[in-house]
C-alpha positions as CSV (number, residue, x, y, z in Angstrom):
1,M,20.8,-8.1,16.7
2,N,19.3,-11.7,15.8
3,K,21.4,-13.1,12.8
4,K,18.9,-15.2,11.3
5,V,16.3,-12.6,11.4
6,I,19.1,-10.5,9.3
7,R,19.8,-13.2,6.8
8,N,15.8,-13.9,6.3
9,T,15.7,-10.3,5.7
10,I,18.2,-9.7,3.2
11,I,16.9,-12.8,1.2
12,F,13.3,-11.5,1.4
13,I,14.5,-7.8,0.2
14,V,16.4,-9.2,-2.5
15,L,14.1,-11.9,-3.8
16,V,11.6,-9.2,-3.9
17,I,13.2,-6.6,-5.8
18,L,13.9,-9.6,-8.6
19,S,10.6,-10.8,-8.8
20,G,9.2,-8.5,-11.1
21,W,12.3,-8.7,-13.3
22,I,12.1,-12.6,-13.5
23,G,8.4,-11.9,-14.8
24,V,9.5,-9.6,-17.3
25,L,12.2,-12.3,-18.4
26,V,9.2,-14.9,-18.6
27,D,7.1,-12.4,-20.7
28,S,9.9,-11.8,-23.3
29,T,9.7,-15.6,-24.2
30,F,6.3,-15.1,-25.3
31,P,5.3,-12.7,-28.6
32,E,2.1,-11.5,-28.0
33,Q,1.1,-11.1,-24.2
34,P,-1.9,-9.0,-23.2
35,N,-1.6,-5.9,-21.5
36,G,-2.4,-6.2,-17.9
37,D,-2.7,-9.6,-17.8
38,S,0.4,-11.3,-18.5
39,P,2.1,-14.7,-16.7
40,G,4.9,-12.2,-15.7
41,M,2.5,-9.8,-13.9
42,G,1.1,-12.8,-12.2
43,I,5.1,-13.9,-10.9
44,W,5.6,-10.3,-9.7
45,L,2.5,-10.3,-7.8
46,I,2.6,-13.5,-6.2
47,L,6.4,-14.4,-5.4
48,P,6.7,-11.7,-2.4
49,M,4.1,-13.3,-0.6
50,L,5.8,-17.0,-1.6
51,T,8.7,-15.9,-0.7
52,A,7.7,-14.9,2.7
53,V,5.8,-18.2,3.4
54,A,9.1,-20.2,2.1
55,I,11.5,-18.5,4.5
56,T,8.6,-19.0,7.4
57,I,8.5,-22.5,6.5
58,F,12.1,-23.3,6.2
59,S,13.6,-20.9,9.4
60,K,11.1,-22.7,11.3
61,S,9.6,-19.4,12.1
62,G,6.1,-18.3,13.6
63,W,3.6,-17.4,11.4
64,K,2.2,-14.9,13.5
65,D,4.7,-12.7,12.3
66,F,2.1,-12.6,8.9
67,G,-1.1,-11.1,10.8
68,F,-3.0,-13.6,9.2
69,K,-5.5,-13.6,11.8
70,P,-8.4,-11.0,11.4
71,N,-8.3,-9.7,15.3
72,F,-11.4,-8.0,15.1
73,K,-11.7,-7.8,18.7
74,G,-11.0,-4.0,19.9
75,N,-9.9,-3.2,16.3
76,I,-13.2,-3.4,14.2
77,K,-13.2,0.8,14.2
78,W,-9.8,0.2,12.8
79,Y,-11.5,-1.7,9.9
80,L,-14.3,1.0,9.6
81,I,-11.2,3.7,9.4
82,A,-9.4,1.8,7.0
83,F,-12.7,1.6,4.3
84,L,-13.2,5.1,5.1
85,I,-9.6,6.8,4.3
86,F,-9.9,6.9,0.8
87,P,-13.3,8.1,0.3
88,V,-12.9,10.8,2.5
89,I,-9.4,12.1,1.4
90,T,-10.5,11.5,-2.1
91,T,-13.6,13.8,-1.6
92,I,-11.9,16.5,0.3
93,V,-9.2,16.8,-3.0
94,L,-11.9,16.9,-5.2
95,I,-13.6,19.4,-3.6
96,I,-10.2,21.4,-3.0
97,G,-10.0,20.6,-7.0
98,A,-13.2,22.0,-7.9
99,T,-12.9,25.1,-5.8
100,T,-9.8,26.2,-7.3
101,R,-10.7,24.9,-10.7
102,W,-8.1,22.3,-10.7
103,I,-10.4,19.6,-11.3
104,D,-13.1,19.6,-13.6
105,L,-16.3,17.4,-12.2
106,S,-18.7,17.7,-15.2
107,A,-18.0,14.1,-16.5
108,F,-18.6,12.5,-13.1
109,D,-21.9,10.4,-13.0
110,L,-22.2,9.2,-9.1
111,R,-24.7,6.2,-9.8
112,P,-22.5,4.3,-12.8
113,F,-19.0,5.0,-10.6
114,I,-20.7,3.4,-7.7
115,L,-21.5,0.5,-9.3
116,L,-18.4,0.4,-10.9
117,F,-16.7,0.5,-7.7
118,S,-18.9,-2.0,-5.8
119,S,-18.0,-4.7,-9.2
120,T,-14.6,-4.3,-8.2
121,L,-13.6,-4.8,-4.8
122,L,-14.0,-8.1,-4.8
123,I,-11.4,-8.9,-7.3
124,N,-9.4,-6.1,-5.9
125,F,-9.4,-7.4,-2.0
126,I,-7.9,-10.8,-3.8
127,I,-5.3,-8.9,-5.6
128,D,-4.2,-6.8,-2.7
129,I,-3.5,-9.9,-0.4
130,F,-0.4,-10.4,-2.6
131,D,-0.1,-6.4,-3.5
132,G,2.3,-5.2,-0.9
133,T,0.9,-7.0,2.1
134,P,4.0,-9.2,2.5
135,L,6.1,-6.1,3.2
136,H,3.4,-4.1,5.2
137,G,3.1,-7.5,7.4
138,Y,5.8,-9.7,7.3
139,L,8.8,-7.4,6.4
140,T,7.3,-4.8,9.0
141,S,7.2,-7.6,11.7
142,Q,11.0,-8.2,10.9
143,L,12.1,-5.2,11.2
144,I,10.4,-4.3,14.0
145,K,12.3,-7.5,15.4
146,L,15.7,-5.7,14.8
147,N,14.8,-2.7,16.7
148,L,14.5,-0.4,13.9
149,S,13.1,2.9,14.3
150,D,9.6,3.7,13.4
151,W,11.3,6.3,10.6
152,K,13.7,3.5,9.3
153,I,11.0,1.0,8.9
154,Y,8.8,3.4,6.8
155,L,11.7,4.4,4.6
156,I,12.7,0.8,3.8
157,V,9.4,-0.8,3.7
158,G,7.9,2.0,1.4
159,S,10.8,2.1,-0.6
160,L,10.9,-1.5,-1.5
161,W,7.1,-1.4,-1.8
162,G,8.2,1.3,-4.9
163,I,10.9,-0.4,-6.1
164,W,9.3,-3.6,-6.2
165,H,6.8,-1.9,-8.7
166,A,9.7,-0.8,-11.0
167,P,8.8,-3.4,-13.5
168,Y,5.2,-2.9,-13.1
169,Y,5.6,1.1,-14.4
170,L,8.5,0.5,-16.5
171,V,7.3,-2.4,-18.4
172,F,3.8,-3.9,-17.5
173,L,1.5,-0.8,-17.0
174,P,0.5,0.9,-20.5
175,E,1.7,3.9,-21.5
176,A,-2.2,5.4,-21.8
177,D,-2.5,4.9,-18.2
178,I,0.4,6.8,-17.2
179,Q,-0.6,9.4,-19.3
180,A,-4.1,9.5,-17.9
181,V,-2.7,10.3,-14.3
182,L,0.5,12.2,-15.0
183,P,2.0,13.5,-18.7
184,V,5.5,12.4,-17.9
185,N,7.5,9.4,-19.0
186,R,7.9,5.9,-17.4
187,A,11.0,6.8,-15.3
188,I,9.7,10.3,-14.1
189,F,6.4,8.4,-13.2
190,F,8.3,5.8,-11.2
191,V,10.4,8.0,-9.3
192,I,7.3,9.7,-8.4
193,S,5.4,6.9,-7.4
194,V,8.2,5.6,-5.0
195,A,7.8,8.8,-2.9
196,T,4.1,8.5,-2.9
197,M,4.4,4.9,-1.6
198,V,7.2,5.7,1.1
199,C,4.3,8.4,2.2
200,W,1.7,5.9,2.2
201,A,3.3,3.1,3.5
202,V,3.0,4.9,7.0
203,M,-0.8,4.5,7.1
204,F,-0.5,0.4,6.2
205,I,2.4,-0.2,8.6
206,E,0.8,2.0,11.4
207,L,-2.7,-0.2,10.7
208,F,-0.8,-3.7,10.7
209,R,0.8,-2.5,13.8
210,I,-1.9,-1.3,15.8
211,T,-4.3,-4.1,14.5
212,K,-1.5,-6.9,14.7
213,S,-3.6,-8.1,11.0
214,I,-3.0,-7.4,7.6
215,W,-6.7,-7.2,7.0
216,P,-7.2,-3.8,7.3
217,G,-4.5,-2.8,5.1
218,V,-5.8,-5.3,2.5
219,I,-9.0,-3.3,2.9
220,L,-7.3,-0.1,2.5
221,H,-5.6,-1.1,-0.6
222,M,-8.8,-2.6,-1.9
223,V,-10.8,1.0,-1.7
224,E,-8.1,2.9,-3.0
225,D,-7.7,0.2,-6.3
226,S,-11.4,0.3,-6.7
227,L,-12.1,4.3,-6.2
228,I,-9.2,6.5,-7.4
229,N,-7.9,4.5,-10.4
230,P,-10.6,4.2,-12.0
231,L,-11.7,7.8,-11.4
232,I,-8.6,9.1,-13.1
233,I,-7.9,6.2,-15.4
234,L,-11.2,5.8,-17.0
235,G,-12.1,9.6,-17.1
236,Y,-15.1,10.6,-14.3
237,V,-12.8,13.5,-13.5
238,S,-10.3,15.5,-15.7
239,I,-7.7,17.7,-13.9
240,A,-6.1,21.2,-15.8
241,A,-3.1,20.6,-17.0
242,G,0.2,21.6,-15.6
243,K,-2.2,20.7,-12.2
244,E,-1.8,17.3,-12.0
245,I,1.4,17.1,-9.4
246,L,-0.2,19.0,-7.2
247,I,-3.8,17.9,-7.1
248,S,-4.3,14.2,-8.7
249,P,-6.0,12.0,-6.4
250,I,-3.6,9.4,-7.1
251,N,-0.2,11.1,-6.6
252,G,-0.5,14.3,-6.1
253,I,1.3,16.4,-3.6
254,I,-1.5,17.7,-1.7
255,T,-3.3,14.0,-1.8
256,T,-0.3,12.5,-1.0
257,A,0.4,14.8,2.3
258,L,-2.9,13.9,3.6
259,Y,-2.2,10.4,3.7
260,L,1.0,11.2,5.3
261,L,-1.0,12.6,7.9
262,I,-3.2,10.1,8.3
263,G,-0.6,7.7,9.1
264,L,1.1,9.6,11.6
265,G,-2.1,10.2,13.3
266,I,-2.5,6.5,13.8
267,R,1.1,6.3,14.4
268,A,0.6,8.9,17.7
269,Y,-2.8,6.8,18.4
270,R,-0.3,3.7,18.8
271,R,2.1,4.7,20.8
272,Q,-0.1,7.0,23.3
273,A,-2.2,3.5,23.6
274,N,1.2,1.8,24.1
275,Q,2.6,3.8,26.7
276,I,-1.1,3.9,28.6
277,T,-0.6,0.3,28.8
278,F,3.0,0.1,29.8
279,Y,1.9,2.4,32.8
280,E,-0.9,0.3,33.5
281,S,1.3,-3.0,34.0
282,K,3.6,-1.3,35.5
283,E,1.3,0.0,38.3
284,E,-0.4,-3.6,38.6
285,R,3.3,-5.3,38.8
286,S,4.1,-2.7,41.7
287,F,0.6,-3.3,43.5
288,P,-0.5,-6.6,43.1
289,Q,-3.8,-7.7,43.9
C-alpha cells in the first residue's frame, strides 16, 4: 500500500472529524449566535474542503483526485439522473404514504412549493460544493488507490459523512427542525442520520466513480436540500405519529432503502461497463490493427 496515501487519508479523516467541534469551540466564545448561520457552522462546512486542498498542495499529489472537471462528454445522462433521483423517489414515497394514510398531503400546495424549490437551488448548489463533496470525491479517490472493496469504501465514506455531521445534529441544528423530522432526542436522531448517510453515500460515490466528477453529486445534493427538507420542515406534508421512521421522505426506512437500491443499481451499471471496456481493450491488444 502507498504509505503517503495512507498518511494523507488519516490526516484528512481526523481533521474532518474535528472540524465541526472546532466550530463549536469558536461559537462558544461568542455569547449570541444566529441559528443556522454562525461562524462555527461556516468552519464546520468549509474545513474538510480546505483540508483536502491543503493536503493536495503540500503532498504534491494530483488535482485529478478531486474530480473538479465536469466531464460532460458521455455523462449528460448522469447529470439528468442526479437531478431526477430525489424528485422521483420522493413522489413514490408520497404516493405510498398517501395510499397507506401515513402521510397527509392536504396542506401541500404545488405552485408555492415549486417557487420555493427553485429559489433555493442556487444557494444550495454553492453550499453543497462543500457539504460532503470532499468525502464523496477526494476521500473516495484515496480509498480506491488503497484497493479497498466497494463495501469498505461505502462504509468508511458514509460513516465519516455522518460523524462529520455530529456537531450539526448535536449542537447547531435547532431542536424544532429535529422534531419536525423525527420526534426523538438529538442523540437518537444523530444515530439514525448516520445510518441514513451510509446508505445514501452509495449513490454519491457511484456517481463520482462513473463520471469521475464531483458535479453530479453536487446536483444530487442540491436537489435533496431544496426538495425534501422544506417539504417536511416547513409543513407542506405531515406524517402520522409513529410512522416517521418508516415513511419520512428524509430518513424513513422505506425511503432510505429505495436510495440504497438506486446506488447499487448505478454500481451494477458501472461494473458492467468496466467489464465490457476491459474485454474490448483485451481484444484490441490480442488483435492489433
